[in-house]
Every structure is written in structure tokens, then in C-alpha cells.
N, C-alpha and C positions, 0 to 999 in steps of 0.2 A: 241378820247377819249378813256378811258378803266373805269372799273369801278371793286373794287373784293370786292364780297359783303360776303364773308368768313372773310373778316378783323372784329376783336374785337373793332376795334371805326363806323365802316359803319353803315349809319345812312339810306340810301339811300331816305327819305324825305326831310333830311333838311342835311347843311354840318356836316362833322364831326369835332370833335374835335379838330384836328392836322390841319387839311382843316384852321379853323376857330382862333389859334392863330401861326397858322405860315406858309399857305397858299400852303401848300403840295396837292399834285394829286396824285391818286392813282398809278398811271403808276412808279413813282420814289418815292416812301413816304418812307424816315426811320423808321418813324413809325408802316409801316402795321404788324399786328398779329393778324398771320392765328388763325381762332378760334379753339380749343383742343378738347373741347368739348359740345354738348349744353343739356343743365338740365333745367327739365320743374320741377320746388316744387309745389304742389298743396297743401296749408294747409289755409284752410280758417278759420276756428277757432275765438274763443274769441281773445283779445288783449295779452291777457297772454301765450297762446298757442302758437299764432305765435313769440312771444318773445323765447320762450324759444323753437325753432324749431330751432332759426338763428345757431347752433352753426355746424350743414349743413353745412351752407357754407364754416364756414371756413374751415373744412373739405375737401371740393370741391378743395377749394381754390388750399389746398395743394396739395392735389393728382393728379389734374390737373390744372398744370398753364395756364393761357388762354383760361379758359371754361368761356361759358358765360351761365349765369344761370337765369334763367328768373321763376319772382311767383308769383303766381294767388291767389289770395286773398280779404275776404270781407274788410279787412281795411288796404290797401296800406300805406295810411301814416305812420304809425307805423317803417315799413321797413325801415335801411337806404342805401338811393340809391350811399353813395359813394360804398358803398361794395355790394352792390348786383347789376346787369346789367340793369334790366327789371322790374319793378316791379308793377303788374296788379290788376284792381280790376276785379271779376268778376263779371262778365256782357256780355249782346250778342258778343263784341265786341271781348271781348278778347278770348273767347268759338273760336268764328269765327278763329281765329290768331292761336291757340295753336292746333284745329283740323285741320288747313290746312298745318301746318309744318311739320319738321319732327327732333324727338332726336331724342338723345345719349340715356336719361337716362332721367324714369320721376317717380316719385315718388308723392303717393298720399297715406297723413297721415294721411285724413281726415276720418270716418265713418258717412258722408252723401250720402245718395244715387247718390248727382247732380253728386258730385266728382268721385265719385266708376265710374258711367257712364262714367263719361272722360276721366278717366285714359283707362276706357277699349276701345276705341274708336281711341285713339290719338297711330300716327305713331310715333313707339319709338322702337329703338332697345332693351332695357334692361327694364323692371317696378318692382317696387319696390312698398309696401304698401296694399293697400285693396283697391278691387276692385269693381265694381256691377258684381253678376253674380246667375243666375236662382230670375233675381227681388230681390237681396236681399245683402248687402255690404258685401263682405269674403274677408276673406285676397288670396291674386293674387302670396303667395310661400310659405313655410313655417318658411320663414325668417320674417313672419308679426304673426305668426300665436302666439306666447309668451303675444304678445300686444295686438290680440282679443281675446285671451280667459280670459286675464285678465279685458276687460271691458264687460265678458260677465258672470262670475260668481265670485260672489264678496268673496266667500273661497280661489279662487284661486288668488284674488287681495289682500288679506289680508296676504296671505301665498308669495306675491312677495319678495324679496331682490332686483330686478331690479329698478334704477332712470330711468326717465322720457328720460334723454340723453342717458341711457346706451339700452335701449327700440328700440328709434325712430332709433339709429345708429345701432343696428343689423339689422332691418329692412332693411336696406340699405347695409348688410354684411358688416358692418363696427364694429369697437369699441371706445367708446367714452373714449378722451385720454388727457381732460381736454379743449378740446376745448372753446371759449367764448362765452356766447351772443355778439349778434352785437344791437348797438345802436347809436343813434345817442341822445349827449347829448344837443342839442339847446342852446350851451354855443353862438350860434351866431346870437340870435334872440333880447338882444339888453334887456334882461329881466334880473329886476335891483327889490331886497329885501330887505325889511326893518327887515334887520337881527344884532343882537349885532355882531359886531368885534371881535377878538381874541378871541372867543367864540366856542366851539366842539358844533355843531346840532346834538339831541338826538331828529332821529323823528317818532310819535308816529302814525301809520296808523290804526284811530280808529274803521272801518267800516271791511265789508267782503260781502259786496253784497246781491243781494236777492234773490241768488237761494239756497244755503245752510246756512242757517240763524242759521243753531246748532252752528254755529262757534261764537256767538257775545259774546262780553263778557259785563260785564255792565258798563256805567256810574260809579256805583260807585266802579269799580275795575280798570277803569282807573284811576279815581280820586287819588285815594289809592298809585295807582304806579308813578303817578307825583308827592305826596308827598314825598315817599321812596326817590326816585331820582334825590329831591333837595338835601334833604339832604346827598345824595352820594356820588354825585358829583355838589356840590354850585358855581365850575366855567364852570359849562355845560347850553345849553339852551335849555328847553322841547318846543315840536314846533307840534303840530296837525299838523295832515295830512291828506285830505277824498276830496270826491265827495260834489256831491251837496248833494244829500241822506244824508249823513255824517253831513252837515251844522249846522243841531238844534245839536242834540249829542255833536259835536268839541265846541257850542258854551257855553252849559251848563258844559263840563268838562274844558275849560277857567274859566266859573263865578266864579266856586266850588275850585278850585284850582293852579291860575293864571300864569298857560302854556300859549304861545304864539300863538296865531291864527291868521293866513290873510288873511283867507279864501278858499273857492273853486277859481277853472281856468282850462283854456283849460289842454286838453293832456299834448301838448309842455312844458306848460306853472309847470304844473305838473311837467312833470319827470326835466325836469329843476330842480323846489324847492328841489327834494328829491336828486339832485347830490350835494345840499349845504351843503347836510348833513352829519353827522361823520357816525352814526350806523342809521337801522330802526328797530323796534319793528312792525311785523305787523303779520296779519292772513296772509293764502293761498289764497290769491287776487291778481288780476293786480299788486297791489303797490309791491306784492315782485317778481315779476318776474320782475317790473323795477328796483329794487334792486341790483337784481341778475348781471341786467345785465350792471346798470352805475359801480358793483365793491364796493359797500357794505357794509361794515358790516351790518349784521343781526340776528335780533333775531325771527326766527320765532314760533308764539302760533301756536299749531296743532291741533286738535280732530278726526275728521271727516276721515282723510287718513290714509292714508300706510306712515309711514315717509320715507320709502325707497325710495319713490316714487322721494324726494326734494335733491338734488345735489347744496348744498349750497357754492362749491369753496373750503374749509376751512376757510370763508367769519366771522364763527358764529356758533347758535345752535340750536334745535329744542329744545322745550317746551312744555310737555305735561301737563294736568290736572292729578290729582293725581287720581280723581277718573277714574276708564275703562269707555272708549267711548260705548257705546252699538248702535253708528248708523255711522256705516260706510255708507260712501256716503247718507245719509240721510236731506232731511232739515225740518224737524222739529223732537223733542229731546220723545224717545217712554216715558219717563218719566216722560215728563211735562217741566221738568227743562235742559235745556243743561249742561252739565259736565265741563263746562268751566265755569262754578261758584265754579266750585272747582279746580282750576287754581289758588294758589295764587298769589299775584301782590309781595310779596318778593321773590316768583319764578323765577318772571321776572328780578327782580332788580338784584339777583344776577346771571344772567345769565349776564346780563349790565353789572355789573363787571368785570366778566371776559373777556370782550370783547371790554371794551368801555379802 
């Protein structure tokens, strides 16, 4: 008996899918597919950052049909297993595997030292991104310099005209040409929602996370926006979205506005709930990345980030406060009161009207 370890379907420790489905053996398997490229992506990051890196998978699959993509991350559950060949959680076992394998292409898009250290020591024909050098994280070549310097200097970052997707594609030597995000919609999990039938749903993702609270919009503003949208779109349903951290504020908004709030859920349930919506209003948060991955229309509220960073794929628009923001990538406001309070609810409502 023979086996073919270079086959895309090969598992080694368990039967492959063609064998389980059809009883094939390697010697005469009609499903035999040699791996064209072995590609390692190291993107540990937060959930949102992992989601917005998935267009690279689409690019590699286009360039190298039958390539095998292995992704190493802190949050493996967010990645779609149907479209990525190996999804590994960053741990001792996965590091042993990565360091003792040979790769055609290895990419590290994180600036954590441990990620750069791994890229430094693994065996790969081509390496891209950030590497540990002289005990510090540095660009491995000139392709990664632009992204490196925008992270180093605020003035360079503020002057940047490239989106995140343009930057990470350029790190790998490519151009982003509209390759989409990848995400499992979790439609097969049996989730059911008590939502009105026949109505379009406007989702409001009311939180902003705990790192940059200068993004937070007040409860009063959300209540005002709900009132405007209810008059503007009487046949729509306004649905409040968020996690456990937003539960208290969403209950208050619901009480004062009459908007629908179903509570907070697990990540997969949250993704599926967003899938039920027609349009999402959100800050720059994980909810934004999920919205884009699901291809939903989006109104993005932004103040402290460079708006050029975000590619909305033609699905909506970015709305900024009327007051110029002084707090670029700051977690607290230099004026004491965030410029987000100078973002009128009417301005958001007008953007909704243009895209709803």
C-alpha cells in the first residue's frame, strides 16, 4: 500500500474525506490533488483584525489553486474552516508543528514579538511582514515598511491614504482588488430570533469596547437617533446590538426609545443576529468587521481613526463629528468631553436614508 502526503486531502492521522466518502485509496484515487503551495499566515490579533485579514486567503486561492493555507491565531473559532485548510490556536503544539515544517510562503502581520520570533526561525522559501531582529519587531523587507511606519508615527499615520487591506496586500507584494472578507454566517446552527417578519432591520451596535472610549456616543444621542429613524422609516425595526458590556446601556436605550433589544449572546449567535439585519450603524469595533464580512450595508461612526483605513466595499459611508477630533488613537479625550458629542443624530439619520 502507498500513501501520498503531498495531497491536499491527506490527513495522516485519520482517513481523508475522499476515502470516507468513496472508499478511495491513494494508489488509484481520482481525487488526488497535489498541494501547489504551503502557506502559513500568522495573524494573532483581536477578532476584528483577524476577520479583516481574511481577504488574503481569497487572493492566495486565486493565485495558487490547490494551495494549502495554515492560519495561526489566538482566536481560531472566528475563521471559516470551510475555506481555510488548517486553523490552529497559538499554543505549544502548534508552534512545534510550524517550526518543524517547511513552507513556501510565510507571513506575519502582527507586531507582537512572539509572532516575529516565529517568522524568524521557521523554514520558508519566502517570508513577508514583521520579524524579530535585534530583540525588536521590524519590517522583514521594504514591502512592510509603509505599514510599519504608520504604526510608529502619528503624523505618518494621519497622512496615510491607504486602507488596511491595501497595506496588508502590499506587504505580501500584491494589490487589493476587492477581495472580500470570509466568514461563516452560522445559518446552520438552528438559531431563531423573535424578529418581526416582513420588516427591514436597522441594527444599532451601541458600544465601542474598552480600549478607546473616546469613540463612545452617549445614550441620549442613541435615543434621539432611534426617534428620528422611527419617523423616517416607520416600516423598519430598530434593533439594539452589543455584548455584555453594552447590556445596561442597551436596556436604558430600549426603555427610553422603544427600540427592540433581545439581549446579548455568544459570538456565533451575535454574528447570526447581525446577518438578520439590512443595515448596521456601528463604531469602529468588532461589530464593524462582522458587518463588512457579512456584506451588510453599514454606517460607520468614526472620530479618532484615519478614515482612509476603512474599506466599506461600496456598502455605506463613514460619518464623522462636526468638530475636528484632537485625539488620534487616544483612549481619553484631551478636552475632557469627546468630539463624538458633536456628531448630530440627524447626520447619522441622513446617511441611513441614503443607503437604506
